[in-house]
C-alpha positions in Angstrom: 81.3 80.3 86.3 83.4 79.1 89.9 83.3 79.6 93.6 87.0 79.3 93.5 88.8 82.3 94.8 92.5 83.5 94.2 93.7 85.3 97.4 96.8 87.3 97.4 99.1 85.8 100.0 102.1 88.4 100.3 103.9 90.6 98.3 107.6 91.7 98.1 110.0 93.9 96.6 113.3 95.0 95.3 115.2 97.9 94.2 119.1 97.8 93.1 121.7 99.6 94.9 122.6 102.7 92.9 120.4 105.4 93.1 120.5 107.9 90.4 119.0 111.3 91.0 117.6 114.0 89.1 120.6 116.0 89.4 123.0 113.5 88.5 121.1 113.6 85.2 121.2 117.1 84.8 124.9 116.6 84.4 125.0 115.0 81.3 121.6 115.8 79.6 119.6 118.9 79.0 117.1 119.0 82.1 116.9 119.8 85.7 115.7 118.7 89.0 113.0 121.1 88.8 111.9 120.1 85.6 111.6 116.7 85.9 109.8 116.9 89.4 107.5 119.5 87.9 106.3 117.3 84.7 106.4 114.0 86.3 106.7 113.6 90.2 110.1 111.7 89.9 112.9 112.8 91.9 115.4 109.8 91.6 115.5 106.1 90.0 117.3 102.5 90.6 119.7 101.4 88.0 121.0 98.0 88.3 124.6 97.2 88.1 126.9 95.7 85.7 126.2 92.0 85.9 122.9 92.7 87.5 120.1 90.8 85.5 116.3 90.9 85.0 116.0 87.8 86.4 118.4 88.6 89.1 116.2 91.7 90.4 113.1 89.4 89.9 114.8 86.3 91.9 115.6 88.4 94.8 111.7 90.2 94.6 110.6 86.5 94.4 112.5 85.6 97.9 111.1 88.3 99.9 107.5 87.7 99.1 108.4 83.6 100.3 109.7 84.8 102.9 106.9 87.4 104.0 104.8 84.4 103.3 106.5 82.0 105.5 106.9 79.6 102.1 109.7 78.0 100.2 110.0 77.2 96.5 108.4 74.0 97.5 105.1 75.6 97.9 105.1 77.0 94.4 104.0 75.3 91.6 103.7 78.3 88.8 105.8 81.0 87.9 105.2 84.3 85.9 107.4 86.7 85.0 106.1 90.0 83.5 108.5 92.1 81.7 109.8 93.9 78.7 113.7 93.5 79.3 114.6 89.5 79.0 117.7 88.4 80.1 117.7 86.7 76.7 115.3 86.2 73.6 114.9 83.0 75.0 114.7 81.0 77.5 111.7 82.8 79.1 113.2 84.7 81.9 110.9 83.0 84.5 112.9 79.6 84.0 115.9 81.8 84.8 114.1 82.3 87.9 113.0 78.7 88.7 116.4 77.7 88.2 117.6 80.5 90.7 114.8 79.7 93.4 115.9 75.9 92.9 112.6 74.7 91.5 112.5 71.8 89.5 108.6 71.1 89.4 105.7 72.9 87.8 106.1 75.5 85.4 107.4 78.8 84.5 106.6 81.7 81.7 107.0 85.2 80.7 104.0 87.9 79.8 104.9 90.9 78.0 102.6 93.6 78.2 105.1 96.3 78.9 103.8 98.5 81.9 100.1 96.5 82.2 102.5 93.3 82.5 101.6 92.8 86.6 98.4 93.1 85.9 98.0 90.8 83.0 100.1 88.3 85.1 98.4 88.2 88.1 94.7 88.1 85.8 96.9 84.9 84.2 97.6 83.7 87.7 94.3 84.1 88.6 92.8 82.3 85.6 95.5 79.2 86.0 94.3 78.8 89.9 90.7 79.0 89.2 90.7 76.2 86.7 92.6 73.9 88.7 96.0 74.4 86.6 98.1 75.5 89.6 97.4 76.2 93.0 99.8 78.6 94.3 101.6 80.9 92.1 104.9 83.2 92.3 103.5 86.4 89.9 106.7 88.8 89.3 107.0 92.1 87.3 110.6 92.7 86.9 112.9 95.3 84.5 116.0 96.4 83.8 114.6 99.4 81.5 117.5 101.3 82.2 119.1 99.2 79.3 116.7 100.3 76.9 117.1 104.0 77.7 118.7 106.6 75.1 120.7 108.6 77.8 120.6 111.9 75.4 116.7 111.8 74.9 115.5 113.9 77.9 112.0 113.1 77.1 112.5 109.2 77.9 115.7 108.9 80.0 114.0 110.9 82.8 111.3 108.7 83.0 112.5 104.9 83.7 114.3 103.3 86.2 114.9 99.1 87.3 113.3 97.0 90.1 111.2 94.0 90.4 108.3 93.5 92.8 106.2 90.0 93.3 103.0 89.1 95.0 102.1 85.0 95.9 98.7 84.1 95.3 97.1 81.0 95.9 94.1 79.0 96.2 91.4 80.5 98.8 90.5 78.5 101.8 86.6 79.0 101.8 86.5 78.9 105.8 89.6 80.8 106.8 89.5 83.1 104.2 86.3 84.2 103.3 85.6 87.4 101.1 89.4 87.7 100.0 90.7 87.4 97.2 90.5 89.0 93.6 87.6 89.6 92.6 87.2 90.8 89.0 90.0 92.1 86.3 89.8 94.0 82.9 92.3 93.8 80.2 92.4 95.7 77.0 94.7 96.6 74.0 94.6 98.5 70.8 97.4 97.8 68.3 97.0 100.9 66.3 98.4 102.8 69.2 102.0 101.0 69.0 104.1 103.8 67.6 103.3 106.3 70.3 105.1 104.3 72.6 108.1 101.6 71.6 111.0 100.2 71.3 113.0 100.7 68.0 114.7 97.4 67.7 114.1 93.8 67.9 114.9 90.3 66.9 112.9 89.8 63.6 113.2 93.3 62.6 116.6 94.8 63.3 118.5 92.2 64.9 119.1 94.8 67.7 118.1 95.8 71.2 116.9 99.4 70.4 116.0 102.3 72.3 112.6 103.3 73.9 110.6 105.9 71.7 107.8 107.5 73.2 105.3 110.7 72.0 104.7 111.9 75.5 101.9 114.3 74.4 99.9 111.4 72.9 100.5 108.8 75.7 99.4 111.1 78.4 96.3 112.2 76.3 94.9 108.5 76.0 95.9 107.4 79.7 93.6 108.7 81.6 90.7 108.1 79.8 91.9 104.3 79.6 92.8 103.8 83.0 89.3 105.2 83.9 87.8 102.8 81.4 89.1 99.6 83.2 88.7 101.1 86.7 84.9 101.6 85.9 84.6 98.2 84.3 86.2 96.0 87.1 83.8 98.5 89.6 80.9 97.3 87.6 81.7 93.9 87.3 82.3 93.3 91.2 78.9 95.5 92.2 81.0 97.9 94.1 81.6 101.9 93.5 84.6 104.1 93.7 83.7 105.1 97.3 83.9 101.5 98.1 87.7 101.8 97.5 90.1 101.9 100.2 93.3 102.0 98.2 94.1 102.8 94.7 97.7 101.6 93.4 97.9 102.6 89.8 101.3 102.3 87.3 104.0 104.4 88.6 104.5 106.1 85.4 103.8 110.1 86.1 102.4 111.7 89.0 100.4 114.1 86.7 98.8 110.9 84.9 98.4 109.4 88.5 96.5 112.8 90.0 94.5 113.0 86.4 93.2 109.6 86.8 92.1 110.4 90.5 90.6 113.2 90.0 88.4 111.9 87.3 87.5 108.8 89.1 86.9 111.0 92.0 89.2 108.9 94.4 90.7 111.1 97.1 94.5 111.9 97.0 95.2 110.0 100.5 93.8 107.0 99.3 96.2 106.7 96.4 99.5 105.1 96.8 102.1 107.1 94.9 105.8 106.0 94.6 106.6 107.2 91.3 109.1 110.0 92.8 111.5 107.4 94.4 112.1 104.9 91.6 110.5 106.1 88.5 108.6 104.0 86.0 109.9 100.7 86.6 107.5 99.0 83.7 105.6 96.0 84.7 107.5 96.2 88.0 106.1 99.9 89.6 102.4 98.3 90.9 103.9 95.2 92.4 106.6 97.7 94.1 104.0 100.4 94.8 102.1 97.1 96.3 104.6 95.6 98.8 105.6 99.3 99.7 102.1 100.2 101.0 101.7 96.7 102.7 105.3 96.7 104.2 104.2 100.4 105.8 101.1 99.4 106.9 98.6 101.6 104.7 97.2 98.1 103.0 95.5 96.1 105.5 93.7 92.9 106.1 90.0 93.3 104.6 90.9 96.4 102.6 89.3 96.8 98.9 92.5 97.8 96.7 92.5 98.5 93.0 95.3 98.0 90.9 95.7 99.4 87.3 98.1 99.8 84.8 98.6 101.4 81.2 101.5 100.7 78.8 102.9 100.4 75.2 100.9 98.5 72.6 98.5 99.9 74.0 97.9 97.7 76.7 95.8 98.3 79.9 94.1 96.7 83.0 93.0 96.8 86.2 92.2 94.4 88.9 90.3 94.6 92.3 91.5 92.7 95.5 89.7 92.2 98.7 93.3 91.9 100.7 
């Protein structure tokens, strides 16, 4: 055990300029605004421009987080990018972000845990900081998920969008940051469920990018149970209860899943941050985008107890409890 703690210094988000509404989608696929909203809660999503890559979205979100913290790239010694849609097979998108930010020191690497990526990345950064391998990290979830979509498949194309969110985490000062920080985390995976949510392509298997394929009912069936599993695990480890939570920031995949998890956990709706209606499921970017929104509008304040949670293909799932 260590008495070192990792605090969240700042957050930031970025969404591409182009907005695609449900009405626009309904012109090209057999769906409607009413159908999408009723089943998912999604009203619109953002789509990256031609030539706008995941590293560009990640860089913009990273710059916003640094601006909000009053820091420069010289203050960062670790960049972790959680993404399922890297610019290239290699190098890591994090190294491209490192280059675009003008950073020539420290280290940068990617994490691939699909929609759970940001929670995995935050937990990884926390571990690096606690072991002394880094002092301050820029953790980013970024996706151009629209480039994995089969736009004729209404079961998937209505669900996803593009975006990026970022957080700066750093070693806590024992005197000024008393009680703040990442209190506990839980990460899980179970590869037997891989074929319930996956992309039917890859360098080794098909030498192509492929498209998202999903068994929606199966994903929904597992999601609520997996979410509650890790949330309860984190609460047990930290010694807190659901009643102690000020805010629940879940993965923004589907409002029905979010509502179901909230009901099962006994979290009042007014404590749940929901942004899925505005940007759809942005995979690894969805948790930090929701977090950045709730911090920017003043809902999440210093001292609040905040639970992050995500579940994605693999399956992977995880949760992190933070004293803001």
